[in-house]
C-alpha positions in Angstrom: 35.6 1.2 10.5 36.6 1.7 7.0 34.5 3.7 4.6 32.9 1.8 1.9 33.6 2.4 -1.5 31.4 4.5 -3.7 30.7 1.4 -5.8 29.8 -0.5 -2.8 27.4 2.3 -1.5 25.6 2.6 -4.8 24.9 -1.4 -4.7 24.0 -0.9 -1.1 21.6 2.0 -1.6 19.9 1.3 -5.2 18.3 4.4 -6.6 14.5 5.0 -5.8 12.2 6.7 -8.0 10.3 9.2 -6.0 6.7 9.0 -5.5 6.1 12.5 -7.2 7.6 11.3 -10.3 5.7 7.7 -10.2 2.4 9.9 -9.6 3.2 11.9 -12.4 3.2 9.1 -14.9 0.4 7.7 -13.6 -1.0 11.1 -14.6 0.1 11.3 -18.0 -1.0 7.6 -19.0 -4.5 8.6 -17.6 -4.6 12.0 -19.6 -3.4 10.0 -22.5 -6.0 7.3 -21.9 -8.8 9.7 -21.9 -7.6 12.1 -24.9 -7.0 8.9 -27.0 -10.6 7.7 -26.3 -11.7 11.1 -27.4 -10.1 10.8 -30.6 -11.1 7.2 -31.2 -15.0 8.2 -30.9 -14.7 11.1 -32.9 -13.0 9.2 -35.8 -15.7 6.6 -35.5 -18.5 9.1 -35.4 -16.9 10.9 -38.7 -15.7 7.8 -40.3 -17.5 7.9 -43.5 -16.8 11.7 -43.4 -12.9 10.7 -43.0 -13.4 7.7 -45.5 -14.3 9.7 -48.5 -11.2 11.7 -48.2 -11.7 13.8 -51.6 -15.3 14.0 -51.7 -17.3 16.7 -50.7 -21.3 17.0 -50.7 -22.4 20.5 -51.1 -22.0 23.0 -48.5 -21.4 26.6 -48.6 -18.3 26.8 -46.5 -16.9 23.2 -47.8 -17.1 24.7 -51.1 -15.7 28.0 -50.1 -12.5 26.9 -47.8 -10.9 24.7 -50.4 -11.0 27.8 -52.8 -9.2 29.8 -50.2 -6.9 27.2 -49.8 -6.3 26.9 -53.8 -5.6 30.6 -53.9 -3.0 30.6 -51.6 -1.5 27.5 -53.2 -1.5 29.0 -56.3 0.2 32.1 -55.0 3.1 30.1 -53.2 3.7 27.5 -56.4 3.4 30.3 -59.3 4.7 33.1 -57.4 6.6 32.4 -54.7 4.7 34.6 -52.5 3.5 33.1 -49.2 1.6 36.4 -47.9 -0.6 37.1 -51.1 -2.6 40.5 -50.1 -5.0 40.8 -53.1 -7.5 38.1 -54.4 -7.3 38.4 -58.6 -10.1 36.0 -58.9 -13.0 37.2 -57.1 -15.0 40.2 -57.5 -12.7 42.0 -60.1 -10.2 41.9 -57.5 -10.4 42.3 -53.7 -8.4 42.1 -50.6 -7.4 38.3 -49.6 -5.4 38.7 -46.5 -7.9 41.1 -45.2 -11.0 39.1 -45.7 -12.8 37.7 -42.9 -12.5 34.1 -44.1 -8.8 34.1 -44.8 -6.8 31.7 -42.9 -3.2 31.9 -44.2 -1.5 30.0 -41.2 -3.0 27.3 -39.8 -3.9 23.4 -40.2 -5.5 24.1 -43.6 -2.5 25.7 -45.1 -0.2 22.9 -43.6 -2.7 19.9 -45.0 -3.5 21.9 -48.4 0.4 21.4 -49.0 1.1 17.8 -48.0 -2.5 16.2 -48.8 -3.8 15.3 -52.2 -6.7 18.0 -52.5 -7.8 21.0 -50.8 -10.9 19.0 -49.7 -9.0 16.8 -48.0 -7.2 19.8 -46.0 -10.3 21.1 -45.2 -11.7 18.0 -43.8 -8.6 16.9 -41.9 -8.5 20.6 -40.5 -12.1 20.5 -39.3 -11.7 17.1 -37.8 -8.7 18.2 -35.7 -10.2 21.3 -34.8 -12.9 19.1 -33.1 -10.6 17.1 -31.3 -8.5 20.0 -30.0 -11.1 21.8 -28.6 -11.8 18.4 -26.5 -8.3 18.3 -25.6 -8.6 22.1 -24.4 -11.8 21.7 -22.6 -10.2 18.7 -20.9 -7.0 20.9 -19.7 -9.2 23.3 -18.3 -11.8 21.3 -16.2 -8.8 18.9 -15.0 -6.8 22.0 -13.7 -9.8 23.1 -12.1 -11.3 20.0 -10.5 -8.4 17.5 -10.8 -10.9 14.8 -12.0 -9.9 12.7 -15.1 -13.4 11.4 -15.8 -15.0 14.8 -14.9 -12.6 16.3 -17.5 -13.2 13.8 -19.9 -17.3 14.4 -19.8 -17.1 18.0 -20.2 -14.6 17.4 -23.1 -17.1 15.3 -24.9 -20.1 17.5 -24.2 -17.7 20.5 -26.0 -16.8 18.4 -28.9 -20.4 16.8 -29.7 -23.0 19.0 -28.9 -25.4 20.4 -31.2 -23.7 23.9 -31.9 -20.2 22.4 -32.5 -21.7 19.6 -34.7 -23.9 22.4 -36.6 -20.5 24.2 -37.2 -18.9 21.1 -38.6 -21.9 20.2 -40.6 -21.4 23.1 -42.6 -17.4 23.1 -42.3 -17.5 26.6 -41.0 -13.4 26.3 -40.6 -13.1 30.1 -39.2 -15.4 29.0 -36.3 -14.2 25.3 -35.8 -10.4 26.5 -35.8 -10.3 29.2 -33.0 -12.7 26.8 -30.6 -9.8 25.0 -28.9 -8.5 28.2 -27.9 -11.3 29.5 -26.2 -10.8 27.2 -23.0 -7.2 27.9 -23.1 -7.8 31.5 -22.5 -9.9 31.0 -19.7 -7.6 28.2 -18.2 -4.4 30.7 -18.5 -6.5 33.5 -17.3 -7.2 31.8 -14.0 -3.7 30.6 -13.8 -2.6 34.6 -13.9 -5.1 35.2 -11.1 -3.8 32.5 -8.7 0.0 32.6 -9.9 2.9 35.0 -8.5 4.1 34.5 -12.0 1.0 36.2 -13.2 3.1 38.3 -16.0 3.7 35.1 -17.7 0.4 33.7 -17.6 -1.1 37.1 -18.5 1.0 37.2 -21.8 0.3 33.3 -22.7 -3.4 34.6 -22.5 -3.0 37.6 -24.7 -1.1 35.0 -27.1 -3.8 33.0 -27.2 -6.3 35.6 -27.8 -4.4 37.0 -30.9 -3.8 33.6 -32.3 -7.5 33.2 -31.9 -7.9 36.2 -34.1 -5.6 34.8 -36.9 -7.3 31.3 -37.2 -10.5 32.8 -36.6 -10.5 36.1 -38.4 -14.3 36.7 -38.7 -14.3 36.6 -34.9 -17.2 34.5 -34.5 -15.3 33.2 -31.4 -13.1 36.0 -30.3 -16.1 38.5 -30.0 -17.8 35.9 -27.7 -14.5 34.4 -26.0 -13.8 38.1 -24.8 -17.0 39.0 -23.0 -16.2 35.5 -20.8 -12.7 36.1 -20.2 -14.0 39.2 -18.9 -16.3 37.7 -16.3 -13.7 35.3 -15.2 -11.6 38.3 -14.7 -14.2 40.0 -12.6 -14.8 36.9 -10.5 -11.1 36.8 -9.3 -11.9 40.1 -7.5 -14.4 38.9 -5.5 -13.4 38.1 -1.8 -10.7 39.6 0.8 -8.4 42.3 0.0 -10.6 43.4 -2.8 -8.6 46.3 -3.7 -5.2 44.5 -4.3 -7.6 41.8 -6.5 -8.7 44.4 -8.5 -5.3 46.4 -9.3 -3.9 42.7 -10.3 -6.9 42.1 -12.4 -6.9 45.3 -14.0 -2.8 45.0 -14.5 -3.6 41.2 -16.2 -6.2 43.0 -18.3 -3.8 45.6 -19.5 -1.1 42.9 -20.7 -3.6 40.4 -22.2 -5.2 43.1 -24.2 -1.8 45.0 -25.0 -0.3 41.3 -26.4 -3.4 40.6 -27.8 -3.7 43.6 -30.0 -0.1 43.5 -30.8 0.2 39.7 -32.0 -3.1 39.9 -33.9 -2.5 43.7 -35.4 -1.1 42.4 -38.9 -4.3 40.8 -39.4 -6.7 43.1 -37.5 -5.4 46.2 -38.8 -6.0 45.3 -42.6 -9.4 43.7 -41.7 -10.8 46.6 -40.2 -9.9 48.8 -42.7 -11.7 46.6 -45.2 -14.7 46.2 -43.0 -15.0 50.2 -42.5 -15.5 50.4 -46.4 -17.5 47.3 -47.1 -21.0 46.0 -46.6 -20.2 45.0 -43.2 -19.5 48.5 -42.0 -22.7 48.4 -40.1 -25.4 45.6 -40.1 -28.9 46.6 -39.2 -30.0 45.2 -35.8 -33.0 43.1 -37.1 -30.3 41.5 -39.3 -28.5 40.2 -36.2 -31.4 38.4 -34.4 -31.8 35.6 -37.0 -31.7 32.5 -35.1 -32.5 34.1 -31.7 -34.2 32.0 -28.9 -37.6 33.4 -28.8 -39.7 31.9 -25.7 -39.2 29.0 -23.1 -40.2 26.2 -25.6 -37.6 27.7 -28.0 -34.9 27.8 -25.6 -35.3 24.2 -24.6 -35.4 23.0 -28.3 -32.3 24.8 -29.2 -30.3 25.0 -26.1 -31.2 21.8 -24.0 -33.2 19.1 -26.3 -34.4 19.4 -30.2 -38.0 19.2 -30.3 -39.3 18.0 -34.1 -41.8 16.0 -35.9 -41.7 12.2 -35.9 -39.1 12.3 -32.9 -36.8 10.5 -32.1 -34.9 10.1 -35.3 -31.1 8.5 -35.6 -28.8 11.4 -37.0 -31.9 13.9 -38.1 -31.1 16.8 -39.9 -33.3 19.0 -37.8 -32.0 20.1 -34.6 -30.9 22.9 -32.3 -27.4 23.5 -30.5 -28.1 21.7 -27.6 -26.0 20.6 -24.8 -28.6 17.6 -24.5 -30.8 16.3 -21.7 -28.4 14.6 -19.8 -25.6 17.3 -19.9 -28.4 19.6 -18.7 -29.3 17.6 -15.7 -25.6 17.4 -14.7 -25.7 21.1 -15.0 -28.5 21.6 -12.9 -27.3 19.5 -10.3 -24.1 21.1 -10.1 -25.9 24.6 -9.5 -28.4 22.8 -6.9 -25.8 20.9 -4.8 -22.9 23.6 -5.1 -24.6 27.1 -5.5 -21.9 28.7 -3.5 -18.8 27.0 -5.1 -16.5 29.7 -7.0 -16.1 27.7 -10.2 -20.3 27.0 -10.1 -20.9 30.6 -9.6 -18.2 31.8 -12.4 -19.9 29.5 -15.2 -23.4 30.0 -14.0 -22.6 33.6 -14.4 -21.6 32.7 -18.3 -24.5 30.8 -18.9 -27.0 33.8 -17.5 -25.1 36.3 -19.9 -25.4 34.0 -22.9 -29.0 33.8 -22.1 -29.1 37.8 -22.1 -27.3 37.5 -25.8 -29.1 34.5 -27.6 -32.4 36.1 -26.9 -31.6 39.3 -28.4 -32.3 41.3 -25.3 -31.7 44.9 -24.6 -27.9 43.5 -23.2 -27.3 42.3 -26.8 -28.7 45.6 -28.4 -26.3 47.8 -26.0 -23.6 45.5 -27.0 -24.4 45.9 -30.7 -24.7 49.7 -30.6 -22.2 50.6 -28.4 -19.1 48.4 -28.5 -16.9 48.5 -31.5 -17.0 45.5 -33.8 -20.1 44.0 -32.5 -22.1 46.3 -34.9 -20.6 44.0 -38.0 -22.0 40.8 -36.3 -25.0 39.0 -38.1 -27.3 36.0 -36.5 -27.4 35.5 -33.2 -27.5 31.5 -33.6 -23.8 31.9 -34.1 -23.5 33.2 -30.4 -24.5 29.7 -28.8 -20.9 28.8 -28.0 -21.7 31.6 -25.0 -23.8 28.6 -23.5 -22.0 25.5 -25.0 -18.8 26.3 -23.3 -20.1 27.3 -19.5 -22.8 24.6 -20.0 -20.1 21.7 -20.7 -18.0 22.7 -17.8 -20.9 23.0 -15.3 -22.2 19.2 -16.0 -18.6 18.1 -15.5 -19.2 19.6 -12.0 -22.6 17.8 -11.8 -20.4 14.6 -12.7 -18.2 15.4 -9.6 -20.7 16.2 -7.2 -22.9 13.1 -8.2 -19.9 10.9 -7.8 -18.4 12.2 -4.5 -22.5 11.9 -3.3 -22.4 8.1 -3.9 -18.9 7.6 -2.4 -20.1 9.2 0.7 -22.6 6.7 0.6 -20.9 3.7 0.5 -20.4 3.0 -3.2 -17.3 1.3 -4.6 -15.1 2.4 -7.2 -16.5 -0.4 -9.5 -20.0 1.0 -9.2 -18.8 4.2 -9.7 -17.2 3.2 -12.7 -20.4 1.4 -13.9 -22.3 4.6 -13.3 -20.0 6.7 -14.9 -19.7 4.3 -18.2 -23.7 4.3 -18.1 -23.5 8.2 -18.0 -21.4 8.5 -21.2 -23.4 6.0 -23.1 -26.6 7.8 -22.4 -25.1 11.1 -23.3 -23.5 9.3 -26.7 -26.9 7.9 -27.6 -28.1 11.3 -26.8 -25.6 13.5 -28.7 -24.2 10.9 -31.2 -27.2 9.0 -32.0 -30.6 10.4 -31.4 -29.2 14.2 -32.6 -28.2 16.2 -35.3 -26.2 14.5 -38.1 -23.0 15.7 -38.5 -23.5 15.6 -42.7 -25.3 17.5 -45.0 -28.2 15.8 -47.2 -27.1 15.4 -50.7 -24.8 13.3 -53.0 -21.1 12.9 -52.4 -18.9 13.6 -55.1 -15.0 14.2 -55.8 -14.6 17.6 -56.5 -11.5 17.1 -58.7 -13.8 14.9 -61.0 -16.4 17.3 -61.0 -13.9 19.6 -62.2 -12.6 17.6 -64.9 -15.9 16.8 -65.9 -17.0 20.4 -66.5 -16.8 20.7 -70.0 -17.4 24.2 -70.5 -15.1 25.7 -67.7 -12.2 23.4 -69.2 -12.6 25.1 -72.5 -12.5 28.4 -71.2 -9.5 27.6 -69.0 -7.7 26.7 -71.9 -8.1 29.8 -74.1 -5.2 32.1 -74.3 -5.0 35.9 -72.9 -6.0 37.7 -69.8 -9.8 37.9 -69.3 -12.4 37.3 -66.8 -15.9 35.3 -67.2 -19.3 35.3 -66.1 -22.1 32.8 -65.0 -25.2 34.7 -66.8 -27.4 33.0 -63.7 -25.0 34.6 -61.1 -26.5 37.9 -59.6 -25.3 38.2 -56.1 -23.1 36.6 -53.4 -22.0 33.4 -55.3 -21.3 30.5 -53.2 -21.5 27.8 -56.0 -18.9 28.4 -58.9 -15.6 29.4 -57.8 -15.0 26.2 -56.2 -14.8 25.2 -59.8 -13.2 28.2 -61.3 -10.2 28.9 -59.2 -8.5 25.5 -59.8 -8.9 26.2 -63.3 -7.4 30.1 -63.0 -10.7 31.5 -64.2 -11.5 34.9 -62.6 -15.2 36.2 -62.3 -17.3 39.3 -61.1 -18.8 37.7 -58.0 -17.4 35.4 -55.3 -18.5 34.1 -52.1 -17.9 36.2 -48.9 -19.9 38.1 -46.4 -18.2 41.5 -47.4 -18.2 43.4 -50.8 -17.9 47.1 -51.8 -21.8 48.2 -52.2 -20.7 50.7 -54.7 -19.2 47.8 -56.9 -21.7 45.2 -56.5 -25.0 46.7 -55.4 -24.4 49.8 -57.8 -22.1 49.3 -60.8 -23.2 45.5 -61.5 -26.9 46.4 -61.1 -26.6 49.0 -63.4 -24.5 46.7 -65.7 -27.6 44.7 -66.2 -29.4 47.2 -68.6 -26.4 47.1 -70.7 -24.4 43.9 -69.9 -22.2 43.5 -72.8 -20.7 47.2 -72.4 -20.6 47.3 -68.6 -18.8 43.9 -68.7 -16.6 44.1 -71.2 -15.3 47.2 -69.2 -14.8 44.7 -66.5 -12.5 42.5 -69.2 -15.1 40.0 -68.9 -14.7 37.8 -72.3 -17.1 35.0 -72.0 -20.3 34.3 -70.4 -22.0 30.9 -69.8 -25.8 30.4 -69.7 -28.3 27.4 -68.9 -30.6 28.7 -71.5 -30.0 30.5 -75.1 -30.4 34.4 -74.6 -30.3 37.1 -76.9 -28.4 39.7 -75.3 -26.9 42.5 -77.9 -22.9 42.2 -77.9 -23.0 38.3 -76.9 -22.1 36.1 -79.6 -23.1 32.6 -79.4 -19.9 30.1 -79.4 -21.1 26.6 -78.7 -23.2 24.3 -76.7 -21.1 21.6 -74.5 -21.8 18.5 -72.9 -23.4 18.8 -69.4 -21.6 18.0 -66.2 -23.0 14.8 -64.9 -20.9 14.8 -62.1 -21.6 18.6 -60.5 -24.0 17.5 -57.7 -26.8 16.5 -60.1 -29.6 16.8 -57.0 -28.3 20.4 -56.6 -30.3 22.6 -58.5 -28.5 25.9 -57.9 -25.2 24.5 -58.7 -26.2 23.3 -62.6 -25.7 27.0 -63.7 -21.6 26.2 -63.5 -21.5 23.9 -66.6 -23.5 26.3 -68.8 -23.9 24.6 -71.4 -24.1 27.7 -73.5 -21.0 29.7 -74.3 -21.2 33.3 -75.7 -18.3 35.9 -76.4 -18.7 39.3 -75.5 -17.6 41.3 -78.4 -17.7 44.5 -76.6 -14.7 43.1 -74.5 -11.9 45.5 -73.4 -8.4 44.3 -72.6 -6.9 43.8 -69.6 -4.8 47.2 -70.3 -5.3 49.7 -73.0 -4.4 53.2 -73.8 -7.2 56.1 -74.1 -7.1 59.2 -76.0 -10.1 61.0 -75.0 -11.1 61.3 -71.3 -14.1 63.2 -69.6 -13.7 64.1 -66.0 -16.6 64.8 -63.7 -16.1 66.9 -60.5 -18.9 67.0 -58.0 -20.5 65.6 -54.5 -19.6 61.9 -54.7 -23.4 60.7 -55.1 -24.2 63.3 -57.9 -21.1 62.8 -59.9 -21.4 59.0 -59.6 -25.2 59.6 -60.8 -24.1 61.8 -63.9 -21.1 59.2 -64.7 -23.7 56.3 -64.8 -26.1 58.5 -66.7 -23.6 59.1 -69.4 -22.4 55.6 -69.7 -25.7 54.4 -70.1 -26.0 56.7 -73.1 -26.1 54.7 -76.5 -23.6 57.0 -77.8 -21.0 56.1 -75.1 -18.4 53.6 -76.5 -15.8 52.8 -73.5 -13.3 51.4 -76.4 -13.0 55.4 -77.7 -13.5 58.0 -74.6 -13.5 57.0 -70.6 -15.3 58.8 -67.7 -13.2 59.7 -64.9 -14.6 60.1 -61.6 -13.0 63.4 -59.8 -12.8 65.2 -56.7 -15.8 67.0 -55.2 -14.4 70.5 -55.4 -13.2 72.5 -58.7 -10.6 74.2 -56.2 -9.2 70.8 -55.7 -7.7 71.2 -59.1 -5.4 73.6 -61.2 -5.8 74.5 -64.7 -2.6 72.1 -65.7 -4.6 69.4 -64.3 -7.8 69.9 -66.0 -6.2 70.5 -69.3 -5.3 66.6 -69.6 -9.3 66.1 -70.2 -11.3 66.6 -73.2 -14.4 67.9 -71.1 -15.2 69.0 -67.9 -18.5 68.1 -66.2 -19.9 69.7 -63.4 -21.9 68.1 -60.9 -24.0 69.4 -57.7 -21.3 70.8 -55.2 -18.4 71.5 -57.5 -18.5 75.1 -57.7 -18.0 76.8 -54.1 -14.9 79.2 -53.9 -14.6 82.4 -55.9 -11.6 81.3 -57.9 -13.2 78.2 -59.0 -14.7 80.0 -61.9 -11.3 81.5 -63.1 -9.8 78.0 -62.9 -12.7 76.9 -65.4 -12.2 80.1 -67.4 -8.7 79.4 -67.8 -9.6 75.6 -68.7 -12.1 77.0 -71.3 -9.4 79.2 -73.0 -7.0 76.6 -73.3 -9.6 74.7 -75.6 -11.4 72.5 -72.8 -15.0 71.5 -73.1 -16.9 72.5 -70.0 -20.6 71.0 -69.2 -22.7 73.4 -68.2 -20.3 76.4 -69.2 -20.9 78.4 -66.4 -18.2 80.8 -67.5 -20.8 81.7 -70.5 -23.6 81.7 -68.2 -25.1 78.4 -68.8 -26.4 76.5 -65.7 -27.9 73.1 -67.7 -26.6 70.2 -69.5 -28.5 69.3 -72.6 -28.9 65.9 -74.6 -27.1 67.7 -77.5 -24.1 68.5 -75.0 -23.7 65.0 -74.1 -23.8 63.4 -77.6 -21.0 66.5 -78.8 -18.6 65.1 -76.2 -19.2 61.1 -77.1 -19.4 61.5 -80.9 -16.4 59.7 -82.6 -13.9 62.4 -83.7 -10.9 60.7 -84.6 -10.1 59.3 -81.0 -9.7 55.2 -80.5 -8.2 53.4 -77.7 -5.2 51.3 -78.2 -5.3 47.9 -76.8 -2.1 46.8 -74.9 -1.6 43.1 -75.6 -1.6 40.6 -73.0 1.9 39.7 -73.3 2.9 43.1 -72.4 1.4 42.8 -68.9 3.7 40.9 -66.7 1.9 39.4 -63.5 4.6 39.0 -61.0 2.3 38.4 -58.2 -1.0 38.7 -57.0 -0.3 42.0 -55.6 2.1 43.3 -58.3 1.3 43.4 -62.3 3.6 45.4 -64.5 2.6 46.9 -67.9 5.1 47.5 -71.0 4.6 50.6 -73.1 5.9 51.6 -76.4 7.1 54.7 -75.1 4.9 57.1 -77.4 1.9 57.7 -75.1 2.8 60.9 -73.6 -0.8 62.9 -72.9 -2.9 59.7 -73.0 -4.5 57.4 -70.2 -3.4 53.8 -69.1 -6.9 52.1 -68.4 -6.6 48.9 -66.4 -10.1 46.9 -66.0 -9.1 46.6 -62.3 -10.6 48.1 -59.2 -7.4 49.4 -58.1 -8.7 52.9 -57.5 -11.4 51.7 -55.0 -8.8 50.3 -52.4 -6.3 52.5 -50.5 -2.8 51.2 -50.8 -2.6 50.3 -54.5 0.4 52.4 -56.2 1.6 53.1 -59.7 5.2 53.7 -60.7 7.4 54.1 -63.4 10.8 54.3 -61.7 10.6 57.2 -59.3 7.6 58.5 -60.6 4.1 58.2 -58.8 0.9 58.3 -60.5 -2.5 59.1 -59.2 -4.9 56.0 -59.8 -8.0 57.8 -61.0 -11.3 56.1 -60.4 -12.9 55.5 -64.3 -15.7 53.9 -66.1 -17.5 53.4 -63.0 -15.0 51.3 -60.9 -12.0 50.2 -62.9 -8.6 52.3 -62.9 -6.4 54.9 -64.9 -3.1 56.8 -65.0 -2.5 59.9 -66.8 0.6 59.4 -68.6 2.8 62.7 -68.5 5.8 61.4 -70.4 7.0 58.6 -72.9 7.3 55.5 -70.1 8.6 52.0 -71.1 6.6 50.6 -68.5 4.4 51.1 -65.6 4.0 48.8 -62.3 0.9 48.4 -60.1 1.5 47.1 -56.6 -0.7 46.8 -53.6 0.9 48.1 -50.7 -2.0 48.8 -47.9 -0.7 50.9 -45.2 -3.2 49.2 -42.6 -1.3 45.6 -43.4 2.4 47.1 -42.9 1.2 49.6 -39.8 0.0 46.1 -38.5 3.1 44.2 -39.3 5.5 46.3 -37.6 3.0 46.6 -34.5 2.9 42.8 -34.5 7.2 42.1 -34.9 7.6 44.8 -32.1 5.1 42.7 -29.8 7.0 39.8 -30.8 10.2 41.2 -30.2 9.2 42.7 -26.6 7.8 39.2 -25.9 10.9 37.5 -26.5 12.7 40.3 -24.7 10.8 39.4 -21.4 11.4 35.9 -22.1 15.0 36.1 -22.4 15.2 38.7 -19.4 13.0 36.2 -17.1 15.2 33.5 -17.8 18.5 35.0 -17.3 16.9 36.4 -13.9 16.0 33.0 -13.1 19.5 31.6 -13.8 21.2 34.4 -11.6 18.9 33.5 -8.6 20.0 29.7 -8.9 23.7 31.1 -9.1 23.0 33.1 -5.8 
């Protein structure tokens, strides 16, 4: 019999599509259907929010994040610097990349570059973060249960519960952004424990953790993803061959933690350094308890279903962080019917752990007290994700139990589908209709129009020179003005945000209230706005401006932003100037600062003629040649200790220096006459450096051109460089010590005739973190290449 040709064989044996491919195609279509449905429901629910694309109702965070994006955009567009480390607009300069609210590389960065406004960028990033949270929860639950409808219900609950909507309501982007990564962290952890390819999944988990820190640098999600991850890993050890399971779990944990630290080091290291020196270094325990659950009734209202006056109301503005009564009933069904199921046990354990935290129990106290990072956490109402996450999964399991039970009783697929639709409609009514509104109360306003209508800020922004301004009514953390100032490139004394240096805000600016013109002038503050006419020495009235009719007229605390009264500070000092006369204060830091501020408050102290330098604790920290740079040296408590201290001071006096008290001559106290003697005008006068001679290369780098005839004088900058490790001052190869001057600004001693000096911010913590992250990425890439080559080699043989 003749063999058939290849073409005939192909005709008689047509190719068939394997069943597995058909099944996978159907699965993908079902996934696409449910995920698309989630997106449609979300967009319908937030239609008003999206239609008003460039408009914003007043919210602290919705005002804050567009400003963060604007700073980043200015850095990229004006200076071609995509990684600004310093923020020159707030608090007379402060770290930018290290700040807890700074997201440089995530959705908001992309959208701020392609959308018409930063408000639109924040809105889009917020909406997509909620959507991605639903998608990731869908992926987790489907992996665990292999049920589309069940995964859809859990995803819906995770997106639309009271806690998630409360974060959306205030546009808390650093909480919403890392939220989608939480289910994925648990998903890949479970995969790592179940798979032979556990190293790969452990690496992926570590990367997800690291990304979570980058997009949520305030750690409000990551701090609580960590214990949930730990609980998941511990549960994998339960069962036969406990020892082997424990070893594998330990190895997974080592890889995950190593990768997480490595991937996030570039962000974590500088942020940790900033936190340690800021107001957030340690938060009082009582402050952390704000918003905690207090009793069974409060637990029901906050976690399950809000109880409020005149309930029920459509889109009420009260409420808790609830999963909803129907979601809760499904949770109970899962625990009741499947108490020994591993998934039920795992996520029930997470719920129990969450109760110990949200109630502020001894467990929370021990964590706050002894686990690093948690001591900086505030407000327990931010921990409700601990409950919402496992509750959403348990509710999905409850739905599965219900459908399986009814199926065993003979319910057809049609009846099950109708029941599922009915349950979803009840949950939609519960969480989307008779629940917390996703919007804040207040007037919607276009922020661009607000800025355009703010006549006083527009006027100030067009004035030449380098200067700062101040809104007189602002005396602390300021959430209300910077969103209009930064787009106009105006700099101010205060800023929004949860971190600041107490020595600056709680000390210097508090003391400044006694002699505002002088102390603000030291900080380069030239213009002051006020809601009322004021009579403050040193402030000269300029003009009254038309009110801003679009500046949220119903929000009283925002009205200060448009003045209408403008004053000029006649004691304003240039951004850079040369000082002839300097006084050094040596002693223990607190005592030295007290002496410094005491002299600065003296009516004879004129910062335009003399500067005060806060020195080191001991005289022995100096040599006579260094002390000769100063016209006077003031000794505060603890300054004299070693035997050679007196010899150093004697040499200083013999060289013509003024010593207070003059212990060389047996004096042990300082009189008012002594102070006045060193402050009186004796021919010294500071020389202002023209603003045209100050070149701003980037947020992190500023160059000051000099005339080359300033040997033996001090270059003073109205910047807080001296307060932050990492700021360097150089002239060619010459490095200068940056001295803390006049309270909080900076100066260097010019020991030669230099043509220019460059100030640049290079925090060691950032570069150490950057190197660590790069090494981690290279190691991961090396592993992936090795894995691919090994797999290819195995296929060849």
